[in-house]
All heavy atoms as TSV, in Angstrom:
chain	resi	resn	atom	element	x	y	z
A	1	MET	N	N	1.723	6.127	-6.314
A	1	MET	CA	C	1.269	6.471	-4.990
A	1	MET	C	C	1.364	5.241	-4.099
A	1	MET	O	O	1.118	4.136	-4.532
A	1	MET	CB	C	-0.163	6.965	-5.082
A	1	MET	CG	C	-0.493	7.978	-4.064
A	1	MET	SD	S	-2.126	8.683	-4.412
A	1	MET	CE	C	-1.757	10.268	-3.809
A	2	ALA	N	N	1.704	5.430	-2.855
A	2	ALA	CA	C	1.860	4.319	-1.926
A	2	ALA	C	C	0.569	3.526	-1.802
A	2	ALA	O	O	-0.502	4.091	-1.699
A	2	ALA	CB	C	2.295	4.838	-0.562
A	3	GLY	N	N	0.707	2.226	-1.831
A	3	GLY	CA	C	-0.449	1.367	-1.668
A	3	GLY	C	C	-1.204	1.059	-2.941
A	3	GLY	O	O	-2.079	0.220	-2.952
A	4	GLU	N	N	-0.874	1.737	-4.037
A	4	GLU	CA	C	-1.543	1.473	-5.302
A	4	GLU	C	C	-0.701	0.529	-6.131
A	4	GLU	O	O	0.517	0.606	-6.127
A	4	GLU	CB	C	-1.756	2.768	-6.085
A	4	GLU	CG	C	-2.779	3.675	-5.472
A	4	GLU	CD	C	-3.061	4.881	-6.345
A	4	GLU	OE1	O	-2.784	4.826	-7.556
A	4	GLU	OE2	O	-3.542	5.874	-5.811
A	5	THR	N	N	-1.363	-0.362	-6.842
A	5	THR	CA	C	-0.666	-1.270	-7.732
A	5	THR	C	C	-0.396	-0.550	-9.039
A	5	THR	O	O	-1.287	0.045	-9.615
A	5	THR	CB	C	-1.538	-2.522	-7.999
A	5	THR	OG1	O	-1.845	-3.118	-6.742
A	5	THR	CG2	C	-0.804	-3.499	-8.881
A	6	GLU	N	N	0.850	-0.596	-9.476
A	6	GLU	CA	C	1.196	0.063	-10.729
A	6	GLU	C	C	0.718	-0.763	-11.906
A	6	GLU	O	O	0.936	-1.955	-11.973
A	6	GLU	CB	C	2.695	0.279	-10.820
A	6	GLU	CG	C	3.175	1.390	-9.934
A	6	GLU	CD	C	4.596	1.782	-10.255
A	6	GLU	OE1	O	4.983	1.720	-11.430
A	6	GLU	OE2	O	5.300	2.135	-9.307
A	7	ASP	N	N	0.062	-0.112	-12.839
A	7	ASP	CA	C	-0.404	-0.738	-14.059
A	7	ASP	C	C	0.713	-0.618	-15.083
A	7	ASP	O	O	1.222	0.475	-15.311
A	7	ASP	CB	C	-1.668	-0.031	-14.551
A	7	ASP	CG	C	-2.336	-0.759	-15.696
A	7	ASP	OD1	O	-1.630	-1.385	-16.513
A	7	ASP	OD2	O	-3.565	-0.690	-15.785
A	8	PRO	N	N	1.107	-1.699	-15.723
A	8	PRO	CA	C	2.192	-1.617	-16.696
A	8	PRO	C	C	1.809	-0.835	-17.954
A	8	PRO	O	O	2.683	-0.441	-18.720
A	8	PRO	CB	C	2.499	-3.071	-17.028
A	8	PRO	CG	C	1.260	-3.816	-16.668
A	8	PRO	CD	C	0.617	-3.042	-15.548
A	9	ASP	N	N	0.523	-0.589	-18.171
A	9	ASP	CA	C	0.073	0.135	-19.360
A	9	ASP	C	C	-0.298	1.564	-18.972
A	9	ASP	O	O	-1.364	1.808	-18.417
A	9	ASP	CB	C	-1.127	-0.571	-19.984
A	9	ASP	CG	C	-1.592	0.087	-21.276
A	9	ASP	OD1	O	-1.011	1.113	-21.679
A	9	ASP	OD2	O	-2.543	-0.443	-21.880
A	10	PRO	N	N	0.579	2.543	-19.260
A	10	PRO	CA	C	0.285	3.920	-18.855
A	10	PRO	C	C	-0.958	4.493	-19.513
A	10	PRO	O	O	-1.611	5.365	-18.956
A	10	PRO	CB	C	1.539	4.696	-19.263
A	10	PRO	CG	C	2.270	3.833	-20.209
A	10	PRO	CD	C	1.842	2.426	-19.944
A	11	ARG	N	N	-1.329	3.984	-20.692
A	11	ARG	CA	C	-2.554	4.479	-21.344
A	11	ARG	C	C	-3.778	4.159	-20.510
A	11	ARG	O	O	-4.690	4.967	-20.389
A	11	ARG	CB	C	-2.696	3.875	-22.743
A	11	ARG	CG	C	-1.656	4.404	-23.717
A	11	ARG	CD	C	-1.730	3.677	-25.005
A	11	ARG	NE	N	-1.362	2.280	-24.706
A	11	ARG	CZ	C	-1.270	1.317	-25.587
A	11	ARG	NH1	N	-1.536	1.562	-26.841
A	11	ARG	NH2	N	-0.919	0.107	-25.248
A	12	ARG	N	N	-3.802	2.973	-19.932
A	12	ARG	CA	C	-4.945	2.584	-19.108
A	12	ARG	C	C	-5.028	3.459	-17.849
A	12	ARG	O	O	-6.108	3.861	-17.432
A	12	ARG	CB	C	-4.860	1.109	-18.739
A	12	ARG	CG	C	-6.166	0.590	-18.185
A	12	ARG	CD	C	-6.311	-0.874	-18.270
A	12	ARG	NE	N	-5.319	-1.557	-17.456
A	12	ARG	CZ	C	-5.123	-2.858	-17.479
A	12	ARG	NH1	N	-5.824	-3.616	-18.278
A	12	ARG	NH2	N	-4.217	-3.418	-16.711
A	13	LEU	N	N	-3.882	3.767	-17.259
A	13	LEU	CA	C	-3.862	4.643	-16.096
A	13	LEU	C	C	-4.354	6.034	-16.465
A	13	LEU	O	O	-5.157	6.631	-15.750
A	13	LEU	CB	C	-2.447	4.719	-15.520
A	13	LEU	CG	C	-2.277	5.599	-14.292
A	13	LEU	CD1	C	-3.138	5.105	-13.142
A	13	LEU	CD2	C	-0.820	5.655	-13.889
A	14	LEU	N	N	-3.915	6.563	-17.603
A	14	LEU	CA	C	-4.368	7.874	-18.066
A	14	LEU	C	C	-5.878	7.875	-18.292
A	14	LEU	O	O	-6.576	8.788	-17.860
A	14	LEU	CB	C	-3.637	8.262	-19.353
A	14	LEU	CG	C	-4.069	9.580	-19.981
A	14	LEU	CD1	C	-3.811	10.741	-19.042
A	14	LEU	CD2	C	-3.362	9.786	-21.305
A	15	GLU	N	N	-6.393	6.833	-18.940
A	15	GLU	CA	C	-7.841	6.731	-19.180
A	15	GLU	C	C	-8.608	6.702	-17.855
A	15	GLU	O	O	-9.655	7.329	-17.729
A	15	GLU	CB	C	-8.157	5.484	-19.998
A	15	GLU	CG	C	-7.696	5.579	-21.434
A	15	GLU	CD	C	-7.784	4.250	-22.174
A	15	GLU	OE1	O	-8.247	3.247	-21.576
A	15	GLU	OE2	O	-7.371	4.222	-23.348
A	16	GLU	N	N	-8.079	5.995	-16.865
A	16	GLU	CA	C	-8.730	5.929	-15.557
A	16	GLU	C	C	-8.785	7.314	-14.911
A	16	GLU	O	O	-9.808	7.715	-14.354
A	16	GLU	CB	C	-7.966	4.974	-14.642
A	16	GLU	CG	C	-8.534	4.912	-13.243
A	16	GLU	CD	C	-7.657	4.112	-12.299
A	16	GLU	OE1	O	-6.943	3.194	-12.749
A	16	GLU	OE2	O	-7.701	4.429	-11.106
A	17	HIS	N	N	-7.702	8.075	-15.011
A	17	HIS	CA	C	-7.680	9.417	-14.428
A	17	HIS	C	C	-8.598	10.375	-15.179
A	17	HIS	O	O	-9.172	11.278	-14.571
A	17	HIS	CB	C	-6.253	9.962	-14.388
A	17	HIS	CG	C	-5.451	9.405	-13.261
A	17	HIS	ND1	N	-5.396	9.998	-12.030
A	17	HIS	CD2	C	-4.692	8.286	-13.175
A	17	HIS	CE1	C	-4.633	9.279	-11.235
A	17	HIS	NE2	N	-4.185	8.231	-11.911
A	18	VAL	N	N	-8.755	10.194	-16.479
A	18	VAL	CA	C	-9.675	11.032	-17.252
A	18	VAL	C	C	-11.115	10.736	-16.845
A	18	VAL	O	O	-11.918	11.639	-16.665
A	18	VAL	CB	C	-9.464	10.822	-18.770
A	18	VAL	CG1	C	-10.587	11.457	-19.573
A	18	VAL	CG2	C	-8.114	11.392	-19.196
A	19	ARG	N	N	-11.445	9.444	-16.674
A	19	ARG	CA	C	-12.803	9.053	-16.282
A	19	ARG	C	C	-13.113	9.423	-14.839
A	19	ARG	O	O	-14.246	9.724	-14.488
A	19	ARG	CB	C	-12.992	7.545	-16.456
A	19	ARG	CG	C	-13.215	7.108	-17.875
A	19	ARG	CD	C	-13.680	5.657	-17.931
A	19	ARG	NE	N	-12.750	4.749	-17.281
A	19	ARG	CZ	C	-11.705	4.163	-17.861
A	19	ARG	NH1	N	-11.456	4.395	-19.128
A	19	ARG	NH2	N	-10.913	3.354	-17.202
A	20	SER	N	N	-12.110	9.367	-13.981
A	20	SER	CA	C	-12.328	9.593	-12.555
A	20	SER	C	C	-11.211	10.488	-12.012
A	20	SER	O	O	-10.306	10.024	-11.324
A	20	SER	CB	C	-12.337	8.243	-11.838
A	20	SER	OG	O	-12.626	8.401	-10.483
A	21	PRO	N	N	-11.275	11.800	-12.314
A	21	PRO	CA	C	-10.202	12.700	-11.882
A	21	PRO	C	C	-10.112	12.805	-10.365
A	21	PRO	O	O	-11.108	12.662	-9.662
A	21	PRO	CB	C	-10.584	14.042	-12.495
A	21	PRO	CG	C	-11.885	13.888	-13.145
A	21	PRO	CD	C	-12.314	12.481	-13.046
A	22	ARG	N	N	-8.913	13.046	-9.886
A	22	ARG	CA	C	-8.670	13.176	-8.460
A	22	ARG	C	C	-8.118	14.568	-8.155
A	22	ARG	O	O	-7.471	15.180	-8.991
A	22	ARG	CB	C	-7.665	12.120	-8.010
A	22	ARG	CG	C	-8.173	10.697	-8.225
A	22	ARG	CD	C	-7.007	9.731	-8.118
A	22	ARG	NE	N	-7.402	8.366	-8.350
A	22	ARG	CZ	C	-7.416	7.775	-9.538
A	22	ARG	NH1	N	-7.082	8.447	-10.605
A	22	ARG	NH2	N	-7.780	6.525	-9.658
A	23	ASN	N	N	-8.373	15.025	-6.970
A	23	ASN	CA	C	-7.786	16.278	-6.461
A	23	ASN	C	C	-8.167	17.510	-7.275
A	23	ASN	O	O	-7.386	18.460	-7.356
A	23	ASN	CB	C	-6.261	16.155	-6.362
A	23	ASN	CG	C	-5.839	14.995	-5.501
A	23	ASN	OD1	O	-6.420	14.752	-4.456
A	23	ASN	ND2	N	-4.844	14.265	-5.945
A	24	LEU	N	N	-9.357	17.510	-7.871
A	24	LEU	CA	C	-9.807	18.695	-8.603
A	24	LEU	C	C	-10.326	19.740	-7.634
A	24	LEU	O	O	-10.944	19.408	-6.624
A	24	LEU	CB	C	-10.930	18.337	-9.581
A	24	LEU	CG	C	-10.528	17.564	-10.816
A	24	LEU	CD1	C	-11.762	17.246	-11.649
A	24	LEU	CD2	C	-9.520	18.325	-11.644
A	25	GLY	N	N	-10.069	20.986	-7.930
A	25	GLY	CA	C	-10.583	22.077	-7.119
A	25	GLY	C	C	-9.471	22.984	-6.632
A	25	GLY	O	O	-8.373	23.000	-7.180
A	26	ARG	N	N	-9.787	23.730	-5.584
A	26	ARG	CA	C	-8.824	24.662	-4.982
A	26	ARG	C	C	-8.837	24.467	-3.473
A	26	ARG	O	O	-9.867	24.156	-2.895
A	26	ARG	CB	C	-9.229	26.105	-5.272
A	26	ARG	CG	C	-9.067	26.509	-6.691
A	26	ARG	CD	C	-9.297	28.022	-6.823
A	26	ARG	NE	N	-9.194	28.421	-8.209
A	26	ARG	CZ	C	-10.231	28.638	-9.001
A	26	ARG	NH1	N	-11.451	28.492	-8.544
A	26	ARG	NH2	N	-10.034	28.992	-10.254
A	27	ILE	N	N	-7.708	24.712	-2.863
A	27	ILE	CA	C	-7.609	24.721	-1.413
A	27	ILE	C	C	-7.771	26.183	-0.999
A	27	ILE	O	O	-6.982	27.039	-1.405
A	27	ILE	CB	C	-6.263	24.138	-0.946
A	27	ILE	CG1	C	-6.141	22.687	-1.416
A	27	ILE	CG2	C	-6.140	24.247	0.572
A	27	ILE	CD1	C	-4.778	22.074	-1.190
A	28	SER	N	N	-8.792	26.473	-0.220
A	28	SER	CA	C	-9.158	27.865	0.066
A	28	SER	C	C	-8.075	28.649	0.810
A	28	SER	O	O	-7.872	29.819	0.540
A	28	SER	CB	C	-10.481	27.933	0.819
A	28	SER	OG	O	-10.386	27.244	2.031
A	29	HIS	N	N	-7.401	28.063	1.738
A	29	HIS	CA	C	-6.342	28.760	2.474
A	29	HIS	C	C	-5.016	28.051	2.198
A	29	HIS	O	O	-4.337	27.590	3.125
A	29	HIS	CB	C	-6.652	28.808	3.976
A	29	HIS	CG	C	-7.841	29.645	4.278
A	29	HIS	ND1	N	-9.114	29.119	4.341
A	29	HIS	CD2	C	-7.972	30.965	4.495
A	29	HIS	CE1	C	-9.968	30.086	4.603
A	29	HIS	NE2	N	-9.294	31.231	4.701
A	30	ALA	N	N	-4.655	27.981	0.931
A	30	ALA	CA	C	-3.465	27.242	0.503
A	30	ALA	C	C	-2.189	27.908	0.991
A	30	ALA	O	O	-2.115	29.125	1.126
A	30	ALA	CB	C	-3.443	27.135	-1.018
A	31	ASP	N	N	-1.188	27.084	1.233
A	31	ASP	CA	C	0.142	27.583	1.587
A	31	ASP	C	C	0.958	27.904	0.340
A	31	ASP	O	O	1.934	28.648	0.423
A	31	ASP	CB	C	0.887	26.536	2.425
A	31	ASP	CG	C	0.165	26.259	3.729
A	31	ASP	OD1	O	-0.045	27.220	4.489
A	31	ASP	OD2	O	-0.193	25.094	3.980
A	32	GLY	N	N	0.571	27.338	-0.780
A	32	GLY	CA	C	1.287	27.594	-2.025
A	32	GLY	C	C	0.337	27.580	-3.200
A	32	GLY	O	O	-0.698	26.912	-3.182
A	33	LEU	N	N	0.678	28.348	-4.224
A	33	LEU	CA	C	-0.147	28.451	-5.427
A	33	LEU	C	C	0.774	28.566	-6.632
A	33	LEU	O	O	1.743	29.322	-6.610
A	33	LEU	CB	C	-1.032	29.696	-5.351
A	33	LEU	CG	C	-1.728	30.153	-6.633
A	33	LEU	CD1	C	-2.807	29.150	-7.036
A	33	LEU	CD2	C	-2.325	31.529	-6.448
A	34	GLY	N	N	0.476	27.805	-7.665
A	34	GLY	CA	C	1.209	27.911	-8.915
A	34	GLY	C	C	0.231	27.909	-10.064
A	34	GLY	O	O	-0.852	27.330	-9.976
A	35	GLN	N	N	0.588	28.591	-11.132
A	35	GLN	CA	C	-0.284	28.639	-12.302
A	35	GLN	C	C	0.589	28.611	-13.547
A	35	GLN	O	O	1.658	29.227	-13.579
A	35	GLN	CB	C	-1.133	29.893	-12.289
A	35	GLN	CG	C	-2.162	29.922	-13.414
A	35	GLN	CD	C	-3.052	31.151	-13.330
A	35	GLN	OE1	O	-2.582	32.264	-13.126
A	35	GLN	NE2	N	-4.343	30.927	-13.489
A	36	ALA	N	N	0.128	27.896	-14.559
A	36	ALA	CA	C	0.836	27.838	-15.838
A	36	ALA	C	C	-0.175	28.013	-16.961
A	36	ALA	O	O	-1.313	27.560	-16.862
A	36	ALA	CB	C	1.554	26.503	-15.995
A	37	VAL	N	N	0.251	28.687	-18.014
A	37	VAL	CA	C	-0.574	28.905	-19.203
A	37	VAL	C	C	0.252	28.476	-20.408
A	37	VAL	O	O	1.395	28.898	-20.557
A	37	VAL	CB	C	-0.964	30.395	-19.352
A	37	VAL	CG1	C	-1.835	30.604	-20.576
A	37	VAL	CG2	C	-1.645	30.908	-18.094
A	38	ASN	N	N	-0.331	27.621	-21.251
A	38	ASN	CA	C	0.423	27.222	-22.436
A	38	ASN	C	C	0.079	28.116	-23.627
A	38	ASN	O	O	-0.734	29.029	-23.516
A	38	ASN	CB	C	0.234	25.733	-22.749
A	38	ASN	CG	C	-1.120	25.400	-23.323
A	38	ASN	OD1	O	-1.921	26.276	-23.606
A	38	ASN	ND2	N	-1.387	24.125	-23.486
A	39	GLU	N	N	0.698	27.855	-24.761
A	39	GLU	CA	C	0.567	28.712	-25.939
A	39	GLU	C	C	-0.863	28.872	-26.439
A	39	GLU	O	O	-1.229	29.920	-26.967
A	39	GLU	CB	C	1.435	28.165	-27.065
A	39	GLU	CG	C	2.910	28.199	-26.750
A	39	GLU	CD	C	3.728	27.422	-27.750
A	39	GLU	OE1	O	3.155	26.784	-28.662
A	39	GLU	OE2	O	4.959	27.443	-27.618
A	40	CYS	N	N	-1.693	27.842	-26.275
A	40	CYS	CA	C	-3.067	27.921	-26.783
A	40	CYS	C	C	-4.022	28.534	-25.760
A	40	CYS	O	O	-5.209	28.684	-26.029
A	40	CYS	CB	C	-3.556	26.552	-27.237
A	40	CYS	SG	S	-3.824	25.386	-25.908
A	41	GLY	N	N	-3.528	28.867	-24.572
A	41	GLY	CA	C	-4.368	29.519	-23.577
A	41	GLY	C	C	-4.900	28.609	-22.491
A	41	GLY	O	O	-5.549	29.082	-21.558
A	42	ASP	N	N	-4.660	27.296	-22.586
A	42	ASP	CA	C	-5.064	26.396	-21.513
A	42	ASP	C	C	-4.286	26.763	-20.254
A	42	ASP	O	O	-3.110	27.116	-20.317
A	42	ASP	CB	C	-4.754	24.940	-21.863
A	42	ASP	CG	C	-5.578	24.415	-23.025
A	42	ASP	OD1	O	-6.584	25.050	-23.373
A	42	ASP	OD2	O	-5.201	23.371	-23.580
A	43	THR	N	N	-4.952	26.677	-19.111
A	43	THR	CA	C	-4.275	26.997	-17.851
A	43	THR	C	C	-4.452	25.875	-16.844
A	43	THR	O	O	-5.392	25.078	-16.934
A	43	THR	CB	C	-4.829	28.293	-17.212
A	43	THR	OG1	O	-6.191	28.083	-16.851
A	43	THR	CG2	C	-4.702	29.476	-18.134
A	44	ILE	N	N	-3.553	25.821	-15.903
A	44	ILE	CA	C	-3.691	24.922	-14.769
A	44	ILE	C	C	-3.243	25.689	-13.530
A	44	ILE	O	O	-2.246	26.402	-13.563
A	44	ILE	CB	C	-2.906	23.612	-14.936
A	44	ILE	CG1	C	-3.227	22.664	-13.780
A	44	ILE	CG2	C	-1.418	23.864	-15.050
A	44	ILE	CD1	C	-2.822	21.231	-14.021
A	45	GLU	N	N	-4.042	25.566	-12.492
A	45	GLU	CA	C	-3.719	26.190	-11.218
A	45	GLU	C	C	-3.544	25.071	-10.201
A	45	GLU	O	O	-4.365	24.160	-10.134
A	45	GLU	CB	C	-4.869	27.104	-10.804
A	45	GLU	CG	C	-4.633	27.815	-9.488
A	45	GLU	CD	C	-5.814	28.694	-9.133
A	45	GLU	OE1	O	-5.977	29.758	-9.756
A	45	GLU	OE2	O	-6.579	28.292	-8.240
A	46	VAL	N	N	-2.469	25.124	-9.446
A	46	VAL	CA	C	-2.173	24.107	-8.441
A	46	VAL	C	C	-2.078	24.801	-7.088
A	46	VAL	O	O	-1.364	25.789	-6.949
A	46	VAL	CB	C	-0.846	23.381	-8.757
A	46	VAL	CG1	C	-0.534	22.344	-7.695
A	46	VAL	CG2	C	-0.889	22.740	-10.137
A	47	THR	N	N	-2.819	24.290	-6.111
A	47	THR	CA	C	-2.726	24.800	-4.747
A	47	THR	C	C	-2.275	23.669	-3.834
A	47	THR	O	O	-2.624	22.503	-4.060
A	47	THR	CB	C	-4.081	25.362	-4.256
A	47	THR	OG1	O	-5.110	24.404	-4.474
A	47	THR	CG2	C	-4.431	26.657	-4.965
A	48	VAL	N	N	-1.474	24.025	-2.833
A	48	VAL	CA	C	-0.957	23.010	-1.912
A	48	VAL	C	C	-1.119	23.464	-0.471
A	48	VAL	O	O	-1.078	24.656	-0.164
A	48	VAL	CB	C	0.529	22.675	-2.174
A	48	VAL	CG1	C	0.721	22.031	-3.519
A	48	VAL	CG2	C	1.414	23.885	-2.016
A	49	GLU	N	N	-1.295	22.492	0.392
A	49	GLU	CA	C	-1.306	22.718	1.836
A	49	GLU	C	C	-0.086	22.008	2.396
A	49	GLU	O	O	0.157	20.841	2.088
A	49	GLU	CB	C	-2.579	22.133	2.450
A	49	GLU	CG	C	-2.665	22.297	3.941
A	49	GLU	CD	C	-3.917	21.652	4.520
A	49	GLU	OE1	O	-4.853	21.338	3.776
A	49	GLU	OE2	O	-3.929	21.456	5.755
A	50	VAL	N	N	0.688	22.726	3.194
A	50	VAL	CA	C	1.932	22.196	3.750
A	50	VAL	C	C	1.832	22.215	5.268
A	50	VAL	O	O	1.379	23.191	5.857
A	50	VAL	CB	C	3.139	23.048	3.288
A	50	VAL	CG1	C	4.432	22.522	3.894
A	50	VAL	CG2	C	3.229	23.081	1.768
A	51	ARG	N	N	2.251	21.114	5.867
A	51	ARG	CA	C	2.271	21.022	7.322
A	51	ARG	C	C	3.592	20.381	7.740
A	51	ARG	O	O	3.964	19.336	7.201
A	51	ARG	CB	C	1.097	20.163	7.806
A	51	ARG	CG	C	0.668	20.480	9.211
A	51	ARG	CD	C	-0.590	19.739	9.635
A	51	ARG	NE	N	-1.714	20.045	8.763
A	51	ARG	CZ	C	-2.629	19.147	8.371
A	51	ARG	NH1	N	-2.544	17.897	8.746
A	51	ARG	NH2	N	-3.615	19.510	7.593
A	52	ASP	N	N	4.284	20.999	8.652
A	52	ASP	CA	C	5.580	20.498	9.133
A	52	ASP	C	C	6.551	20.222	7.993
A	52	ASP	O	O	7.266	19.220	7.982
A	52	ASP	CB	C	5.386	19.230	9.986
A	52	ASP	CG	C	4.570	19.493	11.238
A	52	ASP	OD1	O	4.723	20.588	11.822
A	52	ASP	OD2	O	3.773	18.621	11.631
A	53	GLY	N	N	6.544	21.098	6.991
A	53	GLY	CA	C	7.480	20.969	5.876
A	53	GLY	C	C	7.127	19.911	4.850
A	53	GLY	O	O	7.928	19.613	3.968
A	54	ARG	N	N	5.926	19.350	4.934
A	54	ARG	CA	C	5.490	18.309	3.994
A	54	ARG	C	C	4.182	18.697	3.340
A	54	ARG	O	O	3.294	19.251	3.994
A	54	ARG	CB	C	5.291	16.974	4.716
A	54	ARG	CG	C	6.553	16.475	5.345
A	54	ARG	CD	C	6.348	15.111	5.892
A	54	ARG	NE	N	7.475	14.337	5.397
A	54	ARG	CZ	C	7.529	13.037	5.333
A	54	ARG	NH1	N	6.517	12.331	5.733
A	54	ARG	NH2	N	8.591	12.443	4.875
A	55	VAL	N	N	4.059	18.367	2.054
A	55	VAL	CA	C	2.798	18.587	1.349
A	55	VAL	C	C	1.792	17.555	1.857
A	55	VAL	O	O	2.035	16.354	1.750
A	55	VAL	CB	C	2.970	18.479	-0.184
A	55	VAL	CG1	C	1.638	18.560	-0.889
A	55	VAL	CG2	C	3.927	19.554	-0.685
A	56	VAL	N	N	0.683	18.029	2.416
A	56	VAL	CA	C	-0.330	17.117	2.942
A	56	VAL	C	C	-1.581	17.084	2.059
A	56	VAL	O	O	-2.390	16.161	2.167
A	56	VAL	CB	C	-0.725	17.458	4.395
A	56	VAL	CG1	C	0.453	17.222	5.321
A	56	VAL	CG2	C	-1.250	18.867	4.526
A	57	ARG	N	N	-1.713	18.097	1.195
A	57	ARG	CA	C	-2.870	18.124	0.291
A	57	ARG	C	C	-2.510	18.946	-0.935
A	57	ARG	O	O	-1.798	19.940	-0.840
A	57	ARG	CB	C	-4.073	18.727	1.006
A	57	ARG	CG	C	-5.390	18.471	0.305
A	57	ARG	CD	C	-6.553	18.799	1.200
A	57	ARG	NE	N	-6.648	20.245	1.385
A	57	ARG	CZ	C	-7.755	20.880	1.718
A	57	ARG	NH1	N	-8.857	20.209	1.944
A	57	ARG	NH2	N	-7.769	22.183	1.854
A	58	ILE	N	N	-3.006	18.501	-2.071
A	58	ILE	CA	C	-2.784	19.220	-3.329
A	58	ILE	C	C	-4.073	19.207	-4.129
A	58	ILE	O	O	-4.844	18.244	-4.058
A	58	ILE	CB	C	-1.617	18.574	-4.113
A	58	ILE	CG1	C	-1.239	19.448	-5.312
A	58	ILE	CG2	C	-1.940	17.163	-4.528
A	58	ILE	CD1	C	0.083	19.067	-5.952
A	59	ALA	N	N	-4.341	20.279	-4.829
A	59	ALA	CA	C	-5.530	20.362	-5.667
A	59	ALA	C	C	-5.150	21.043	-6.979
A	59	ALA	O	O	-4.274	21.906	-7.018
A	59	ALA	CB	C	-6.634	21.149	-4.981
A	60	VAL	N	N	-5.812	20.634	-8.056
A	60	VAL	CA	C	-5.550	21.209	-9.374
A	60	VAL	C	C	-6.856	21.712	-9.982
A	60	VAL	O	O	-7.916	21.135	-9.770
A	60	VAL	CB	C	-4.879	20.203	-10.334
A	60	VAL	CG1	C	-3.518	19.809	-9.839
A	60	VAL	CG2	C	-5.734	18.980	-10.546
A	61	MET	N	N	-6.743	22.804	-10.727
A	61	MET	CA	C	-7.904	23.367	-11.414
A	61	MET	C	C	-7.491	23.647	-12.872
A	61	MET	O	O	-6.917	24.686	-13.163
A	61	MET	CB	C	-8.354	24.651	-10.729
A	61	MET	CG	C	-9.564	25.303	-11.368
A	61	MET	SD	S	-11.041	24.267	-11.387
A	61	MET	CE	C	-11.483	24.268	-9.667
A	62	PRO	N	N	-7.755	22.681	-13.757
A	62	PRO	CA	C	-7.417	22.911	-15.173
A	62	PRO	C	C	-8.526	23.688	-15.870
A	62	PRO	O	O	-9.693	23.574	-15.508
A	62	PRO	CB	C	-7.313	21.482	-15.735
A	62	PRO	CG	C	-8.211	20.673	-14.861
A	62	PRO	CD	C	-8.202	21.331	-13.500
A	63	ARG	N	N	-8.158	24.474	-16.854
A	63	ARG	CA	C	-9.123	25.208	-17.684
A	63	ARG	C	C	-8.629	25.192	-19.118
A	63	ARG	O	O	-7.491	25.517	-19.374
A	63	ARG	CB	C	-9.257	26.655	-17.221
A	63	ARG	CG	C	-10.079	26.805	-15.964
A	63	ARG	CD	C	-10.243	28.265	-15.599
A	63	ARG	NE	N	-9.878	28.391	-14.191
A	63	ARG	CZ	C	-8.780	28.944	-13.738
A	63	ARG	NH1	N	-7.914	29.481	-14.541
A	63	ARG	NH2	N	-8.536	28.987	-12.441
A	64	GLY	N	N	-9.545	24.848	-20.014
A	64	GLY	CA	C	-9.173	24.892	-21.423
A	64	GLY	C	C	-9.210	23.564	-22.101
A	64	GLY	O	O	-9.503	22.554	-21.608
């Protein structure tokens, strides 16, 4: 992401996102919606808001 310093250790970045998740939830009047379900039944729902042809907001709702 712009302005963020990249950590050379991807495990540390993953741990940081697990401890402090970002963009969780749903966008109530989303312009786009996607959902995926894997073999064990875990699901993820992604909602996006688009303005002038650009994604301006994204939210994810994992379950499982």
